[in-house]
C-alpha positions in Angstrom: 59.4 -31.9 16.8 59.1 -31.5 12.5 56.3 -31.1 9.9 54.3 -27.7 9.1 54.5 -24.9 11.2 51.7 -22.9 12.6 51.1 -19.8 14.1 48.1 -19.1 16.7 46.5 -15.6 17.3 44.6 -14.7 19.7 43.2 -11.4 20.1 42.8 -9.7 23.7 39.9 -6.7 23.8 39.2 -6.3 28.2 39.4 -9.8 28.6 43.4 -10.9 30.3 41.4 -13.5 32.3 39.7 -15.7 29.8 42.4 -14.8 26.9 44.7 -16.5 29.2 42.2 -20.1 29.8 41.5 -19.9 25.5 45.4 -19.4 25.1 46.3 -22.4 27.7 43.8 -24.5 26.0 45.7 -23.6 22.6 48.8 -24.3 23.8 47.4 -28.0 24.9 45.9 -28.7 21.8 49.5 -27.2 19.9 51.3 -30.2 21.4 52.5 -32.0 18.7 52.3 -29.3 16.3 55.5 -27.2 14.9 54.6 -23.5 15.8 54.2 -20.9 18.4 51.7 -18.3 20.2 50.8 -14.5 20.0 48.9 -13.0 22.3 47.9 -9.4 20.7 46.2 -6.8 23.0 44.0 -4.5 20.9 44.7 -1.5 22.9 42.6 -2.4 26.0 43.7 0.5 28.1 42.5 -1.2 31.0 45.7 -2.8 31.7 45.0 -6.4 30.3 48.1 -6.0 28.6 50.2 -5.9 31.7 48.2 -9.0 33.3 48.7 -11.1 30.4 52.3 -10.2 30.2 52.6 -10.8 33.5 50.8 -14.3 33.6 53.1 -15.5 30.5 55.8 -14.7 31.9 55.5 -16.5 35.1 53.6 -19.3 33.8 57.0 -19.6 31.5 55.1 -19.9 28.4 57.7 -17.3 26.7 60.4 -20.3 26.9 58.5 -22.7 26.3 58.3 -25.3 22.6 55.5 -22.8 21.3 57.4 -19.4 22.7 54.4 -17.0 23.5 54.7 -13.8 22.8 52.4 -10.9 23.9 52.0 -8.0 21.5 50.4 -4.5 21.7 48.5 -3.1 19.0 48.2 0.5 19.7 45.5 0.7 18.6 41.4 -0.5 18.7 41.8 -1.3 15.0 39.0 -3.9 15.2 39.0 -7.6 14.8 40.4 -7.8 11.3 43.1 -5.5 12.2 44.5 -6.9 15.5 44.3 -10.0 14.2 46.0 -8.9 10.9 48.5 -6.9 13.3 49.3 -10.9 15.1 49.5 -12.5 12.0 52.0 -10.1 10.8 54.2 -11.0 13.5 55.1 -14.2 12.0 57.2 -16.9 14.2 60.4 -15.7 16.7 62.6 -16.9 13.8 61.3 -14.3 11.2 60.2 -16.6 9.3 56.3 -17.2 8.0 54.4 -19.9 8.8 53.0 -22.6 6.8 49.5 -22.0 8.8 48.0 -19.0 10.9 45.1 -20.3 13.2 43.3 -17.5 14.6 41.0 -18.0 18.0 38.9 -15.9 19.8 39.9 -15.0 23.2 36.6 -16.7 24.8 37.0 -20.0 22.8 39.1 -23.3 24.5 40.0 -26.1 21.7 39.4 -29.7 22.5 43.2 -31.6 22.8 43.1 -32.2 19.0 41.1 -29.7 17.5 43.7 -27.7 16.4 45.3 -31.3 15.2 42.3 -31.9 13.3 42.3 -28.8 11.1 46.3 -28.9 10.1 46.1 -32.6 9.3 42.9 -32.0 6.7 44.3 -29.3 5.2 47.7 -31.1 4.8 45.3 -34.0 3.7 43.6 -31.5 0.7 46.0 -28.7 -0.7 43.4 -27.2 -3.0 41.5 -26.6 0.4 41.9 -22.7 2.1 40.6 -22.3 4.8 39.2 -24.8 7.5 37.5 -24.2 10.4 35.9 -26.0 13.3 32.8 -27.4 14.8 31.9 -25.0 17.5 29.6 -25.9 21.2 28.4 -23.6 24.1 29.7 -24.4 26.9 26.9 -26.3 27.8 27.3 -28.8 24.5 24.9 -27.0 22.6 26.2 -26.6 18.8 26.3 -23.0 17.0 26.0 -22.1 13.9 29.3 -20.8 12.4 28.7 -22.6 9.1 26.9 -19.9 6.2 26.4 -19.3 2.6 27.7 -15.6 1.4 24.7 -12.9 2.0 22.7 -12.4 -1.2 19.7 -9.8 -1.8 17.7 -12.9 -1.4 18.9 -13.9 1.4 18.9 -10.6 3.0 14.8 -10.5 2.3 15.0 -14.8 3.6 16.5 -13.7 7.1 14.4 -10.5 7.9 10.9 -11.9 6.4 11.5 -14.6 9.4 8.6 -17.0 7.1 8.0 -20.4 6.4 7.1 -19.9 2.8 9.8 -17.7 2.1 12.1 -19.6 3.4 11.2 -23.0 1.2 11.2 -20.8 -1.8 14.9 -19.7 -0.7 16.0 -22.2 0.7 19.7 -22.6 -1.1 20.0 -19.2 -0.4 19.5 -18.9 3.7 22.9 -18.0 4.9 23.1 -19.7 8.4 23.0 -23.3 7.3 21.9 -26.7 8.7 25.4 -27.6 11.5 26.9 -30.0 8.9 26.9 -33.5 10.7 30.2 -34.3 8.4 33.1 -32.4 7.1 32.7 -30.6 4.0 32.6 -27.4 2.1 30.7 -24.2 3.1 31.4 -20.5 2.0 32.4 -19.4 4.9 33.3 -19.8 8.4 33.2 -17.9 11.5 36.5 -16.5 12.6 36.0 -18.2 16.3 38.6 -21.0 15.5 40.0 -20.7 11.6 42.8 -22.4 10.2 43.9 -20.8 7.2 47.2 -21.4 4.8 49.6 -18.2 4.6 50.2 -19.2 0.9 46.7 -18.1 0.6 46.7 -15.3 2.5 50.1 -14.0 0.8 48.3 -13.8 -2.7 44.9 -13.5 -1.7 46.0 -10.2 1.1 44.9 -10.3 5.2 41.7 -8.9 6.9 40.3 -5.9 4.9 40.7 -3.4 8.0 38.2 -1.2 6.7 35.9 -3.6 8.2 35.9 -3.0 11.8 33.5 -6.0 13.8 31.5 -8.3 11.7 31.3 -9.8 7.9 35.6 -9.4 8.1 35.7 -13.4 7.6 32.6 -13.4 5.1 34.5 -11.3 2.8 38.3 -13.3 3.4 36.6 -16.2 2.7 34.7 -14.8 -0.4 38.2 -13.4 -1.6 40.0 -17.4 -1.2 37.1 -19.1 -2.7 37.5 -16.4 -5.9 41.1 -17.3 -5.9 40.1 -21.1 -6.0 40.6 -21.9 -2.5 37.2 -22.4 -1.0 36.9 -23.0 2.8 36.1 -26.3 4.8 34.3 -27.3 8.1 36.0 -30.1 9.6 33.1 -32.0 12.4 36.2 -33.2 14.3 37.8 -30.3 15.5 35.8 -29.4 18.2 36.1 -25.9 19.9 33.9 -24.2 23.2 32.8 -20.9 22.5 31.1 -18.7 24.7 29.8 -16.0 22.2 29.7 -12.8 22.3 31.9 -11.8 25.4 33.9 -8.7 23.8 31.1 -7.4 21.5 27.8 -7.6 24.1 25.9 -8.8 21.2 22.9 -10.2 23.2 22.0 -7.3 24.8 22.1 -4.7 22.4 19.9 -2.5 22.7 20.2 -0.4 19.2 22.8 -1.7 16.0 25.7 -0.6 16.2 27.0 2.1 13.3 29.9 -0.2 13.0 27.6 -3.0 12.4 25.9 -1.2 9.7 29.3 -0.1 8.0 30.6 -3.5 8.1 27.1 -4.9 5.9 27.1 -1.9 3.7 31.0 -2.4 2.5 30.8 -5.6 2.3 28.0 -5.5 -0.3 29.4 -2.4 -2.4 33.0 -3.8 -1.9 31.9 -7.6 -3.3 28.8 -6.5 -5.9 28.0 -2.8 -6.0 26.2 0.0 -4.9 23.0 -0.8 -6.5 23.3 -4.1 -5.7 23.7 -2.7 -1.9 21.0 -0.6 -2.0 18.6 -3.8 -3.5 19.4 -6.4 -0.7 18.6 -3.1 1.6 14.9 -2.3 0.1 14.9 -6.5 0.5 15.6 -6.4 3.8 13.4 -3.3 4.8 10.4 -5.7 2.6 11.1 -8.6 5.0 11.3 -7.0 8.0 7.7 -5.3 7.4 6.6 -8.1 6.6 7.7 -9.8 9.4 6.3 -6.9 11.8 2.9 -7.4 10.1 3.2 -10.5 11.5 4.1 -9.6 15.1 1.1 -7.6 15.6 -1.3 -10.6 14.8 0.7 -13.2 16.2 2.3 -11.3 19.0 6.0 -13.2 18.5 9.2 -11.4 20.0 10.8 -8.4 17.7 14.2 -10.3 17.3 15.8 -7.2 16.4 16.8 -4.3 18.5 14.6 -1.5 18.7 14.8 0.9 15.5 16.4 -1.9 13.6 14.9 -1.1 10.5 15.1 3.3 10.9 18.1 2.8 11.7 19.0 0.5 8.7 17.2 2.6 6.3 18.9 5.8 7.5 22.7 4.9 7.4 21.6 3.2 4.1 20.9 6.4 2.7 24.0 8.6 4.2 27.4 8.6 2.2 29.9 5.6 3.0 32.4 5.7 6.2 35.8 5.7 5.7 37.1 3.5 8.2 35.8 2.2 11.2 33.2 4.3 12.9 33.7 6.9 15.6 31.7 4.5 17.8 33.7 1.5 17.0 37.1 3.7 17.0 36.4 4.7 20.8 34.4 2.4 22.6 33.7 -1.1 20.7 34.9 -4.6 20.7 37.1 -6.7 19.0 35.2 -10.6 18.8 34.9 -10.3 15.1 32.6 -13.6 14.6 28.3 -13.1 14.2 26.8 -14.4 18.0 26.8 -18.1 18.2 23.4 -20.0 18.4 
Protein backbone atom coordinates (compact mmCIF):
# COMPACT_ATOMS: atom_id res chain seq x y z
CA UNK A 1 0.00 0.00 0.00
CA UNK A 2 1.42 3.36 -1.06
CA UNK A 3 0.44 6.95 -0.41
CA UNK A 4 0.36 9.24 2.62
CA UNK A 5 0.17 7.73 6.09
CA UNK A 6 -2.55 8.36 8.68
CA UNK A 7 -2.44 7.70 12.40
CA UNK A 8 -5.94 7.32 13.84
CA UNK A 9 -6.27 8.09 17.56
CA UNK A 10 -9.31 7.04 19.61
CA UNK A 11 -9.49 8.19 23.21
CA UNK A 12 -11.34 6.02 25.73
CA UNK A 13 -12.69 6.92 29.15
CA UNK A 14 -14.96 4.27 30.63
CA UNK A 15 -16.70 3.38 27.34
CA UNK A 16 -14.82 0.18 26.32
CA UNK A 17 -17.58 -1.45 24.25
CA UNK A 18 -18.31 1.78 22.40
CA UNK A 19 -14.60 2.37 21.81
CA UNK A 20 -14.28 -1.06 20.20
CA UNK A 21 -17.24 -0.21 17.94
CA UNK A 22 -15.57 3.06 16.94
CA UNK A 23 -12.28 1.25 16.25
CA UNK A 24 -14.09 -1.37 14.17
CA UNK A 25 -15.73 1.32 12.03
CA UNK A 26 -12.42 3.19 11.71
CA UNK A 27 -10.57 0.10 10.50
CA UNK A 28 -13.16 -0.43 7.78
CA UNK A 29 -12.78 3.23 6.78
CA UNK A 30 -8.97 2.88 6.70
CA UNK A 31 -9.00 -0.13 4.39
CA UNK A 32 -7.47 1.78 1.47
CA UNK A 33 -5.26 3.99 3.65
CA UNK A 34 -1.72 3.34 4.80
CA UNK A 35 -1.32 3.86 8.52
CA UNK A 36 -2.14 2.64 12.00
CA UNK A 37 -4.66 3.00 14.82
CA UNK A 38 -3.92 3.65 18.47
CA UNK A 39 -6.47 3.47 21.28
CA UNK A 40 -5.57 5.53 24.35
CA UNK A 41 -7.18 4.69 27.66
CA UNK A 42 -7.24 7.90 29.68
CA UNK A 43 -6.68 6.21 33.05
CA UNK A 44 -10.28 5.00 33.26
CA UNK A 45 -9.59 2.94 36.37
CA UNK A 46 -12.59 0.69 35.68
CA UNK A 47 -10.90 -2.15 33.79
CA UNK A 48 -11.41 -0.49 30.39
CA UNK A 49 -7.75 -0.79 29.44
CA UNK A 50 -7.67 -4.51 30.16
CA UNK A 51 -10.99 -5.18 28.42
CA UNK A 52 -10.05 -3.23 25.30
CA UNK A 53 -6.60 -4.84 25.17
CA UNK A 54 -8.12 -8.31 25.42
CA UNK A 55 -10.73 -7.61 22.75
CA UNK A 56 -8.20 -6.08 20.35
CA UNK A 57 -5.95 -9.11 20.81
CA UNK A 58 -8.85 -11.55 20.35
CA UNK A 59 -9.74 -9.90 17.05
CA UNK A 60 -6.14 -10.12 15.82
CA UNK A 61 -5.95 -6.38 15.24
CA UNK A 62 -2.35 -5.93 16.51
CA UNK A 63 -1.16 -8.15 13.65
CA UNK A 64 -3.54 -6.72 11.08
CA UNK A 65 -2.64 -4.34 8.25
CA UNK A 66 -3.05 -1.29 10.51
CA UNK A 67 -1.40 -2.71 13.64
CA UNK A 68 -3.83 -1.55 16.30
CA UNK A 69 -2.20 -0.67 19.62
CA UNK A 70 -3.81 -0.06 23.01
CA UNK A 71 -1.88 2.26 25.31
CA UNK A 72 -2.45 3.63 28.81
CA UNK A 73 -1.98 7.37 29.30
CA UNK A 74 -1.43 6.92 33.04
CA UNK A 75 -3.48 9.99 33.96
CA UNK A 76 -6.80 11.54 33.12
CA UNK A 77 -5.44 14.83 31.86
CA UNK A 78 -8.45 15.53 29.66
CA UNK A 79 -9.29 15.35 25.98
CA UNK A 80 -6.28 17.28 24.71
CA UNK A 81 -3.74 15.52 26.91
CA UNK A 82 -5.12 12.10 26.05
CA UNK A 83 -5.06 12.76 22.32
CA UNK A 84 -1.58 14.26 22.59
CA UNK A 85 -0.43 11.03 24.23
CA UNK A 86 -1.78 9.06 21.29
CA UNK A 87 -0.33 11.42 18.68
CA UNK A 88 3.11 11.14 20.28
CA UNK A 89 3.00 7.35 19.81
CA UNK A 90 3.55 7.85 16.08
CA UNK A 91 3.42 4.93 13.70
CA UNK A 92 4.45 1.45 14.89
CA UNK A 93 7.81 1.74 13.11
CA UNK A 94 8.64 4.93 15.00
CA UNK A 95 8.04 7.33 12.14
CA UNK A 96 5.66 10.26 12.31
CA UNK A 97 2.58 9.99 10.08
CA UNK A 98 1.70 12.46 7.35
CA UNK A 99 -1.69 13.01 8.97
CA UNK A 100 -3.29 12.50 12.37
CA UNK A 101 -6.98 11.62 12.56
CA UNK A 102 -8.75 11.92 15.92
CA UNK A 103 -12.03 10.10 16.39
CA UNK A 104 -14.31 10.16 19.42
CA UNK A 105 -15.05 6.87 21.11
CA UNK A 106 -18.76 7.43 20.40
CA UNK A 107 -18.29 8.32 16.72
CA UNK A 108 -18.56 5.88 13.83
CA UNK A 109 -17.21 6.88 10.42
CA UNK A 110 -18.85 5.71 7.21
CA UNK A 111 -16.65 3.39 5.10
CA UNK A 112 -15.39 6.29 2.96
CA UNK A 113 -15.34 9.00 5.67
CA UNK A 114 -11.65 8.96 6.56
CA UNK A 115 -10.56 8.67 2.93
CA UNK A 116 -12.73 11.69 2.06
CA UNK A 117 -10.83 13.80 4.60
CA UNK A 118 -7.48 12.52 3.39
CA UNK A 119 -8.33 13.15 -0.27
CA UNK A 120 -9.49 16.68 0.57
CA UNK A 121 -6.26 17.57 2.36
CA UNK A 122 -4.19 16.03 -0.42
CA UNK A 123 -6.08 18.11 -2.99
CA UNK A 124 -5.87 21.30 -0.91
CA UNK A 125 -2.29 21.65 0.32
CA UNK A 126 -3.00 25.07 1.86
CA UNK A 127 -5.60 23.61 4.26
CA UNK A 128 -4.34 22.51 7.66
CA UNK A 129 -7.25 20.60 9.18
CA UNK A 130 -10.38 18.92 7.81
CA UNK A 131 -13.43 17.63 9.64
CA UNK A 132 -16.54 15.64 8.92
CA UNK A 133 -20.25 16.13 8.53
CA UNK A 134 -21.53 14.77 11.84
CA UNK A 135 -24.98 13.29 12.29
CA UNK A 136 -26.76 11.44 15.04
CA UNK A 137 -27.50 7.75 14.97
CA UNK A 138 -31.01 8.78 13.93
CA UNK A 139 -29.58 10.58 10.89
CA UNK A 140 -30.26 14.09 12.21
CA UNK A 141 -27.39 16.48 11.37
CA UNK A 142 -25.38 17.98 14.21
CA UNK A 143 -23.96 21.49 14.29
CA UNK A 144 -20.19 21.06 14.49
CA UNK A 145 -18.95 23.96 12.35
CA UNK A 146 -18.25 27.13 14.30
CA UNK A 147 -16.87 30.68 14.33
CA UNK A 148 -14.34 31.70 16.95
CA UNK A 149 -15.97 33.09 20.13
CA UNK A 150 -15.97 36.87 20.62
CA UNK A 151 -17.52 39.43 22.96
CA UNK A 152 -20.34 39.87 20.45
CA UNK A 153 -20.98 36.14 20.21
CA UNK A 154 -21.14 35.88 24.01
CA UNK A 155 -23.91 38.52 24.07
CA UNK A 156 -25.83 36.90 21.21
CA UNK A 157 -25.53 33.36 22.53
CA UNK A 158 -26.73 34.30 26.01
CA UNK A 159 -29.55 36.66 24.94
CA UNK A 160 -31.12 34.27 22.41
CA UNK A 161 -33.17 37.17 21.05
CA UNK A 162 -34.08 37.47 17.37
CA UNK A 163 -33.28 41.17 16.83
CA UNK A 164 -29.87 40.82 18.53
CA UNK A 165 -29.12 37.66 16.56
CA UNK A 166 -29.97 39.39 13.28
CA UNK A 167 -27.68 42.33 14.08
CA UNK A 168 -24.84 39.98 15.12
CA UNK A 169 -25.53 37.26 12.54
CA UNK A 170 -21.91 37.24 11.38
CA UNK A 171 -20.67 36.67 14.93
CA UNK A 172 -22.89 33.72 15.88
CA UNK A 173 -20.59 30.86 16.91
CA UNK A 174 -22.71 27.90 15.76
CA UNK A 175 -23.03 28.27 12.00
CA UNK A 176 -25.88 26.76 9.99
CA UNK A 177 -24.94 23.27 8.88
CA UNK A 178 -22.90 23.75 5.69
CA UNK A 179 -24.43 22.25 2.55
CA UNK A 180 -21.12 22.31 0.70
CA UNK A 181 -17.51 21.66 1.57
CA UNK A 182 -15.79 24.87 2.59
CA UNK A 183 -13.86 27.00 5.06
CA UNK A 184 -14.86 27.37 8.72
CA UNK A 185 -13.13 28.82 11.79
CA UNK A 186 -13.09 25.62 13.80
CA UNK A 187 -14.68 22.19 14.02
CA UNK A 188 -15.67 19.91 16.86
CA UNK A 189 -13.05 17.23 17.47
CA UNK A 190 -15.32 14.20 17.06
CA UNK A 191 -13.80 13.49 13.63
CA UNK A 192 -10.90 15.73 12.67
CA UNK A 193 -7.86 15.14 10.45
CA UNK A 194 -4.74 17.28 10.89
CA UNK A 195 -1.50 17.62 9.00
CA UNK A 196 1.38 16.39 11.12
CA UNK A 197 3.55 19.12 9.61
CA UNK A 198 1.13 21.75 10.96
CA UNK A 199 1.15 20.17 14.42
CA UNK A 200 4.96 20.17 14.29
CA UNK A 201 4.84 23.90 13.64
CA UNK A 202 2.12 25.07 16.06
CA UNK A 203 2.26 22.36 18.73
CA UNK A 204 -0.34 19.86 19.90
CA UNK A 205 -3.45 20.50 22.02
CA UNK A 206 -2.95 22.92 24.91
CA UNK A 207 -3.22 20.61 27.92
CA UNK A 208 -4.34 23.43 30.21
CA UNK A 209 -7.79 22.78 28.72
CA UNK A 210 -9.24 19.74 30.44
CA UNK A 211 -12.42 19.63 28.41
CA UNK A 212 -14.01 22.05 25.89
CA UNK A 213 -12.36 24.87 23.90
CA UNK A 214 -9.23 22.79 23.17
CA UNK A 215 -10.06 22.24 19.48
CA UNK A 216 -11.18 25.89 19.23
CA UNK A 217 -7.76 26.97 20.44
CA UNK A 218 -5.90 24.51 18.21
CA UNK A 219 -7.78 25.56 15.07
CA UNK A 220 -7.18 29.21 15.93
CA UNK A 221 -3.45 28.64 16.31
CA UNK A 222 -3.40 26.84 12.97
CA UNK A 223 -5.35 29.64 11.27
CA UNK A 224 -3.00 32.29 12.67
CA UNK A 225 -0.08 30.29 11.27
CA UNK A 226 -1.74 30.28 7.83
CA UNK A 227 -3.38 26.84 7.97
CA UNK A 228 -7.19 27.13 7.90
CA UNK A 229 -9.78 24.44 8.62
CA UNK A 230 -12.28 22.98 6.14
CA UNK A 231 -15.62 21.24 6.65
CA UNK A 232 -15.96 18.25 4.31
CA UNK A 233 -19.58 17.23 3.68
CA UNK A 234 -18.58 14.05 1.85
CA UNK A 235 -17.06 12.68 5.07
CA UNK A 236 -19.97 11.40 7.14
CA UNK A 237 -19.70 10.23 10.73
CA UNK A 238 -22.44 9.07 13.10
CA UNK A 239 -22.01 10.48 16.60
CA UNK A 240 -23.90 9.67 19.79
CA UNK A 241 -22.67 12.83 21.56
CA UNK A 242 -21.89 13.52 25.22
CA UNK A 243 -21.56 9.80 25.96
CA UNK A 244 -18.60 10.41 28.26
CA UNK A 245 -19.29 13.92 29.51
CA UNK A 246 -22.94 13.55 30.46
CA UNK A 247 -23.38 17.19 29.43
CA UNK A 248 -27.03 16.75 28.53
CA UNK A 249 -27.82 15.90 32.14
CA UNK A 250 -25.67 18.55 33.88
CA UNK A 251 -27.40 19.96 36.95
CA UNK A 252 -24.64 22.52 37.52
CA UNK A 253 -22.04 23.92 35.12
CA UNK A 254 -18.75 22.09 35.84
CA UNK A 255 -15.68 24.00 36.96
CA UNK A 256 -13.68 22.55 34.08
CA UNK A 257 -15.99 24.20 31.51
CA UNK A 258 -15.61 27.53 33.24
CA UNK A 259 -11.84 27.02 33.52
CA UNK A 260 -11.59 26.24 29.80
CA UNK A 261 -13.67 29.23 28.75
CA UNK A 262 -11.58 31.55 30.89
CA UNK A 263 -8.30 30.10 29.60
CA UNK A 264 -9.39 30.42 25.98
CA UNK A 265 -10.28 34.09 26.25
CA UNK A 266 -7.37 35.15 28.44
CA UNK A 267 -4.80 33.18 26.44
CA UNK A 268 -5.97 34.45 23.05
CA UNK A 269 -7.23 37.96 23.90
CA UNK A 270 -6.11 38.95 27.40
CA UNK A 271 -7.87 39.33 30.74
CA UNK A 272 -9.65 42.59 29.87
CA UNK A 273 -11.25 40.92 26.86
CA UNK A 274 -12.27 37.96 29.02
CA UNK A 275 -13.88 40.30 31.52
CA UNK A 276 -15.82 42.11 28.78
CA UNK A 277 -16.86 38.79 27.23
CA UNK A 278 -18.17 37.65 30.61
CA UNK A 279 -19.99 40.95 31.11
CA UNK A 280 -21.58 40.56 27.67
CA UNK A 281 -22.69 37.05 28.56
CA UNK A 282 -24.18 38.22 31.84
CA UNK A 283 -26.07 41.07 30.14
CA UNK A 284 -27.39 38.69 27.50
CA UNK A 285 -28.29 36.16 30.16
CA UNK A 286 -30.25 38.71 32.15
CA UNK A 287 -32.18 39.73 29.02
CA UNK A 288 -32.99 36.07 28.40
CA UNK A 289 -34.16 35.55 31.98
CA UNK A 290 -36.38 38.63 31.76
CA UNK A 291 -38.09 37.01 28.77
CA UNK A 292 -38.50 33.77 30.70
CA UNK A 293 -40.66 35.56 33.26
CA UNK A 294 -43.02 36.82 30.55
CA UNK A 295 -42.96 34.00 28.01
CA UNK A 296 -42.41 30.98 30.29
CA UNK A 297 -39.69 29.56 28.07
CA UNK A 298 -37.38 26.75 29.12
CA UNK A 299 -34.37 28.16 31.01
CA UNK A 300 -31.90 26.36 28.73
CA UNK A 301 -28.95 26.66 31.16
CA UNK A 302 -27.97 24.54 34.17
CA UNK A 303 -29.25 25.95 37.49
CA UNK A 304 -27.28 28.91 38.88
CA UNK A 305 -25.34 29.28 35.63
CA UNK A 306 -24.98 33.08 35.67
CA UNK A 307 -24.12 33.09 39.37
CA UNK A 308 -21.43 30.44 38.81
CA UNK A 309 -20.09 32.30 35.76
CA UNK A 310 -19.74 35.57 37.68
CA UNK A 311 -18.16 33.97 40.75
CA UNK A 312 -15.70 32.02 38.63
CA UNK A 313 -14.65 35.11 36.67
CA UNK A 314 -13.77 36.91 39.91
CA UNK A 315 -11.56 34.14 41.27
CA UNK A 316 -7.82 33.80 40.57
CA UNK A 317 -7.17 31.63 37.52
CA UNK A 318 -6.39 27.99 38.17
CA UNK A 319 -3.24 26.44 36.73
CA UNK A 320 -4.21 23.35 34.78
CA UNK A 321 -7.35 21.23 35.20
CA UNK A 322 -9.56 21.82 38.20
CA UNK A 323 -9.63 19.36 41.06
CA UNK A 324 -13.10 18.27 40.06
CA UNK A 325 -11.91 17.59 36.54
CA UNK A 326 -8.90 15.59 37.68
CA UNK A 327 -10.91 13.36 39.97
CA UNK A 328 -14.08 12.57 38.12
CA UNK A 329 -14.76 14.16 34.76
CA UNK A 330 -14.75 12.49 31.39
CA UNK A 331 -12.63 13.04 28.31
CA UNK A 332 -14.92 13.53 25.36
CA UNK A 333 -13.80 16.90 24.03
CA UNK A 334 -16.52 17.98 21.65
CA UNK A 335 -19.33 20.29 22.50
CA UNK A 336 -22.80 18.72 22.60
CA UNK A 337 -24.16 17.46 19.31
CA UNK A 338 -27.33 18.83 17.85
